[in-house]
N, C-alpha and C positions, 0 to 999 in steps of 0.2 A: 316652226320649230315652238315646242311649246317647252318652258323652262320655269321649273319651281324656283320656290326659295331658295333649298338648300343647295340646288345645284347653283345657282346665280351667288350665293355667298362662297360658295366655294371655288367660283373663278373669280371671283374679285380677288379673294384672298390669296390663290397664287397671281393673280397679277401683280398684285401689290407684294407679296413678297419675291416674284421675278425681280421688280422693279427696284427694289432695296439692294436687290444679292449681285444683282448683275448691271450697275448703269453704265452710259458710257457718258464719258472715260473714265475709267478707276487707275488715276495712275496716282504714285504718290505726288504731294507740293512738293516743288523744287525747293533743293535746298539751299539757305540762303549761305554768303561768303563774308569775310572779312571785309569790314570796310575798307576804302584807300589811304584815308586818312587815323585806321584805328592806331589807337596808342594802349597800354597797358603795363601789368607787372611779372617779374621774373622772380619767382620768389622761389631760393636753394636754400632747401632745408639742413643741408653740409654745413651750412656758414652759421646760420643760427645759434644764439649762444641761449635766447628766450631772456634778454634782458627786459623788455617788455617799452623800451623806449619808443617803438613804433606805437604802440595802442596810446600810449599817454600822447604823442604830438597828434594822434586822430582824435583825439575828445578833445583838445586845446582848439585845436585847427576847425573843427565843426561844432564846438561848443556843446558836448554833449555835457547831460545831467549826470550828475551821481545819484547810485541808490540811497535812499534815507540809512539804512542800517547797514552799506557795504560799501565803504569808498572806494573797495577795489571790485567793485562788481565785475566791470569791462575786461577783466582778466581771468572770468571765467571761464569754465570748457566748454560754452556755446555761447553763440550772438544772443544778445538781447536787446531789449531799449534802448540800455544804456551804452552800447557799445557797437560801433560799426567794424572794428576790425578786434580781432584778439589774438594771441598768439596760445596755443595746444601743445600741452606735454604728452610724450606717449614715451614709453618705458617698454623695452621688451622683456620675454623672461628671463633673457640672458643679463637684465641689467644695461642696456645701452642704451641712451637717452639717444631722442631728438624735438626739432618742435615743429610745428605748425604754423601758417598762418592764416586764420580764417577769413575771410571777406567776401562782398559781393564777387562774381566772378566775370561781369560784365559778358556777359556768353553772346557769342555771337547771333543765336536765336534764341533771344532771352522768353522763356518761358512765362514769368513775370507780366510780360508786356502784352504777350500772347493772350494770358487769361486776363488781362483788366478789363474791364468791358466799358469805359470812359477813356482809355488812353493815358492813364496815368503816368506810367511807365513807357519811357519811350527812349532808343539810343540817340544821341546828340551828340556831344563836343568829342571827335578822335572816337568815335562807339560805345564811348560810356553811357550806363543805363542809368537813368536819371529818373525821380520823381517829381512830378507836378502837384503841391497841395489841394488846387484850386480844382481839380480834377477826379482826386481822390472821393469815396464815397465810405470806405473803411470795411468794404465785402470782405477783405482779408484772402480773397482768390490767389493772389498774388504767393501768400505762406503755402497755400497747398501747392501750388504750383511749381513751384521751385523744387527742383529737385538736390541743391543746396541747402535747402532751408535758412536762407540770407533773409527774407524783410521780416521785421520784427515790428510790431504793434505796440504803441504807448498807450498800454492798458491804464496807468493812473494820471495820466495826463489831460487836463481840461481841454486843450485841443489835440488830440492824439494826431503821429502822424506816422506814417510807416518808416521804421528805419531800417537803412539800408549802406554802405559804402556807395557814393558817387565819383570817388576818383578823384577826390575833390575838385570837383568842375570848376568851381568858385576861385581856385588856387591858379589851375589852367589857364583858364579867361586872363588870367591876370601877366602871365607869362613864366608862372613858376612852376611846380610840380606836387604831385600828393605829397602829404606830410610822413606818413610812414617811409619814405624811399629818400625823403631827405635828410631825416635822422639817425637812421637805419648807422650804426658805427662800424659795422662788417658788412654794408652791402649785398647783406643776403635778401633784402628785397631791392632792385632797381627797376627804374620808370625808364620807357622809351616807346619807339616805333615799335606794333607787333611785331614788323616782320624781322626790326634788329635783333628783337629780345628772341624770336624763335629761332633766328642762328646762331645767337651766341647759347642759348642751351644747346642746340645740338653742338657746337665747337668743343664748349665741358662736356658732353658725352663722348666724344672723339677722342678729347685727350686724356680724358682720367675714366677710362668705362669701369675701371675696377672701382672707382670713388661712389657709381651713382646706378639705382637702378634704371635699364636699359630703355626709359622713355618719357618724351615730356608730354606731361599729363598738361591734357586742357589745348593740346594742336589737333585732337580731333575728336575728344569725348563730349558727349553730349552736342554735335555739330560745331565744336571748338570753343573754346574758351577765350579772353583777351587777359585772365589772367595764368599764366603757365608754372607748373612745378616742375622741380627736380628732387629727388627723394633719394638718402641714402642708400648704398647695395644694401641687401638685406631687409628692407625695411619699406614695405608694399605700400600704395600709396592710398590704398585702403585702411591700411593700421593708422594714417595720418588724418583720417576721417572724409577723404573722399571716395564718393560713389563710383562705384563700377558700374559706369554707363557705357554705352554702345554709343556709334557714329553716327546716328542718327539722332537729331534734336529732338527735345523733348516736345514742343509744341506742334513737330511737321507731323507728327502720326493724329492726334486728336482731329486737328484741322483736316489732315485727308479725308479722314471719316465723315467729317462734316461736311465738308464740300461734295462731296461724294452721294452721300444718303440726301442730298438738298441739290443738286446738281438739276435744273429746267422744276424743277418742286415735284419731280416727280413722284416720292416716298409723301410727302404731304398729300397730293393729291391723293393717293393711292389710298392711304390713310384715311383723309375725310373721306371719300368713299365709302371704303367697308363700315365707317362710324355711321353713314348716312341710309345705306343699307341695315345696320342694326337697326336705328331708329326706328325705320320706315318698316320691318320686322314686326317690333314690336308694338309699334300702331295698329296694323292689321290683325295682329293676338289679340290686344284689347277694344279692338273692335267686335273680333266673332266673338268673343268674351262677354261683351255688352247683348251683343245680336241674341247669342243663345238665352241668357238671363230675362230679357225683351220677350221673347219667344214663349219659354218656361211660364213667364208670368200670364202670356196669353191665352195659352195652352188651360192653366189652371182655371181661370175663368172662364173660359166657354165649357169645360165640362161641371163647374157649379152652375151655369145656367140650363145645359142639358138636364142635368141632376134633378133641379128644382122643377123643371118643365114635367118631367116624368113624374112629380108627385102632386103636380097640377097646383103647386104656387107659382110664386111670381120668384124669377130669377133673381 
């Protein structure tokens, strides 16, 4: 069977597209589960009075720097290189006030760890997501990947770090607890085993349903987080600054796509095949052009010789 270049290219393109579109198996990555020793925080917004005791304790416990132009930088409405934890204020159109504690969520399936190409972010003691400076190259992919906007880069430091809450892992190792939970005068934030915190959150919802929004944020959102939230009735979690995520973790989506595309190297082989055929095709075209140029030159030379002989002269 004769097969021209156009037909061959179409066939290879169809094969490559088929391999990419329908690899086997095309199944989603298995969801990750809460570690057996998982520790975490439960924040009850209805109990917080915005006193900032937790943010100051966090700063001291983690030896945080102050901004040169703003000693209260860590109380801003967003996390920064000067803050691992902040208290945000929400005010409804009716004038009702609520507070929100923001820090690393210590996701069950953390996007920062998935995006980090050298593994500087990992889940360690009690499932806390910690950062290893020896493996970090400052690419800041973690910042882009995190759906909560948690990791912050130290732009003005001589040796910059990625700043984020690590659940006071250094204190936990010594038998203590995160500084924020240790000092909260209202117990708006409490620390403990994840299972106990989740049970306590549901107990509060059941005992006083009119007080709370009917959901524990972090139980399922983004594949689950080890920092859980309760919000006052009528104050949606999105108003507090928490994103409206589905139950599927952020890294499970791109990892499923990547694993599907590269399983068995089907897609790369097909793409390299297409590239090879394109190079071969272009080379043949160039050879054809060179041949035609050479042939044209020889024909012109032959015509000049014939004309010279007819005139009786030398070619």
